C-alpha positions in Angstrom: -56.6 -30.3 32.4 -53.6 -31.4 30.4 -53.2 -31.3 26.7 -54.8 -34.2 24.9 -52.8 -36.5 22.6 -54.8 -37.2 19.4 -54.6 -40.5 17.7 -56.5 -40.5 14.4 -58.3 -37.9 12.4 -60.5 -35.5 14.4 -63.9 -34.8 13.0 -67.3 -33.8 14.3 -68.4 -37.1 15.8 -72.0 -38.0 16.3 -71.2 -40.6 19.0 -68.3 -40.3 21.5 -67.3 -43.0 23.9 -65.7 -42.3 27.3 -64.4 -45.5 29.0 -64.1 -45.6 32.8 -62.1 -48.1 34.7 -62.4 -46.6 38.2 -59.1 -44.7 37.9 -58.4 -41.1 39.1 -59.1 -38.2 36.8 -61.6 -39.9 34.5 -63.9 -36.9 35.0 -61.5 -34.9 33.0 -62.1 -37.2 30.0 -65.8 -36.9 30.4 -65.7 -33.1 30.7 -63.4 -32.9 27.7 -65.8 -35.0 25.6 -68.9 -33.0 26.6 -67.2 -29.6 26.0 -65.3 -30.5 22.8 -68.2 -32.3 21.1 -71.3 -30.5 22.3 -73.6 -32.0 19.6 -72.4 -35.6 20.0 -74.2 -38.4 21.9 -71.9 -39.5 24.7 -71.7 -43.0 26.2 -69.8 -43.6 29.4 -68.6 -47.2 29.3 -67.8 -48.8 32.6 -65.5 -51.8 32.1 -65.6 -54.4 34.9 -62.3 -56.2 34.9 -62.6 -60.0 35.4 -61.4 -61.6 38.6 -58.7 -63.5 36.8 -57.1 -60.4 35.3 -53.7 -59.5 36.6 -55.1 -56.4 38.4 -58.7 -55.6 39.0 -60.0 -52.1 39.9 -58.2 -51.2 43.1 -56.8 -54.7 43.3 -59.9 -55.8 45.3 -61.5 -59.0 44.3 -65.3 -58.9 45.1 -68.0 -61.1 43.7 -69.0 -60.3 40.1 -72.4 -58.9 41.0 -70.8 -56.6 43.6 -68.3 -55.5 41.0 -70.9 -54.7 38.4 -73.0 -52.7 40.9 -69.9 -50.9 42.1 -69.1 -50.0 38.4 -72.7 -48.6 38.0 -72.3 -46.5 41.2 -68.9 -45.3 40.1 -70.3 -44.1 36.8 -73.3 -42.4 38.6 -70.8 -40.5 40.7 -68.8 -39.6 37.7 -71.8 -38.3 35.9 -72.9 -36.3 39.0 -69.5 -34.7 39.3 -69.5 -33.4 35.7 -71.9 -30.6 34.9 -74.6 -31.6 32.4 -73.3 -35.1 32.0 -76.5 -36.7 33.6 -78.6 -35.2 30.9 -76.3 -35.8 27.9 -74.6 -39.1 28.6 -75.9 -42.7 28.6 -74.3 -45.5 30.5 -73.1 -48.9 29.4 -71.4 -51.6 31.5 -69.4 -54.5 30.1 -67.4 -57.3 31.7 -63.9 -58.1 30.3 -60.4 -56.9 29.8 -60.5 -53.1 29.0 -58.0 -53.5 26.1 -60.4 -55.9 24.4 -63.8 -54.5 25.5 -63.3 -50.8 24.7 -62.3 -51.3 21.0 -65.0 -54.0 20.6 -67.7 -51.7 22.1 -66.5 -48.8 19.9 -66.9 -50.9 16.8 -70.2 -52.6 17.7 -71.9 -49.4 18.9 -70.8 -47.3 15.9 -68.7 -44.9 18.0 -67.0 -42.1 16.1 -64.5 -41.0 18.7 -63.0 -42.3 21.9 -61.9 -40.0 24.7 -60.1 -41.4 27.7 -57.6 -40.6 30.4 -54.3 -42.4 30.1 -50.8 -42.6 31.6 -48.9 -42.1 28.4 -48.8 -44.1 25.3 -45.1 -44.1 24.3 -43.5 -46.8 26.4 -41.7 -49.2 24.1 -38.7 -51.5 24.0 -37.4 -52.8 27.3 -39.5 -50.4 29.4 -42.7 -51.4 27.5 -41.9 -55.1 28.0 -41.1 -54.6 31.7 -44.1 -52.5 32.6 -46.6 -54.0 30.1 -48.8 -52.1 27.8 -51.2 -49.5 29.3 -54.9 -49.6 28.6 -54.7 -46.3 26.6 -51.9 -47.7 24.4 -53.9 -50.9 23.7 -57.1 -48.9 22.9 -55.2 -46.7 20.5 -53.7 -49.6 18.7 -56.9 -51.7 18.5 -59.5 -49.0 17.8 -60.2 -48.1 14.2 -61.8 -44.8 15.4 -59.9 -41.6 16.5 -58.8 -41.7 20.1 -58.0 -38.7 22.3 -55.9 -39.6 25.3 -55.7 -37.0 28.1 -52.4 -37.4 29.9 
């Protein structure tokens, strides 16, 4: 596991959110959350990207009900792959753009800390404009709670 990048003050959270978008290495974020915050409630949030988004999970455009079911199956597989996750974590599924839905859920569900896997959060200037903002960067900027990004 790589070293996490902390954004915000780290405390002993009561509720930790681990978003999943169907990307590789998300089990590392879930494992980290479970190990680092053993007394916290953990919610795995599956975000189903809308069909009109620039890029959906895997670039595949299925019907909405198929995408939601696939998200639930993806989370079930993630929970199964990580030790005691099935006993400790609850699952939530939302539809929408991850950069909007993750901060919204964190606020509405009274989440104390967000843990996610990202691809770096430092692109700015020309490179940032060329490549666009990553989900992790957007979540860090829009979430009022501490965010740990595993890179």
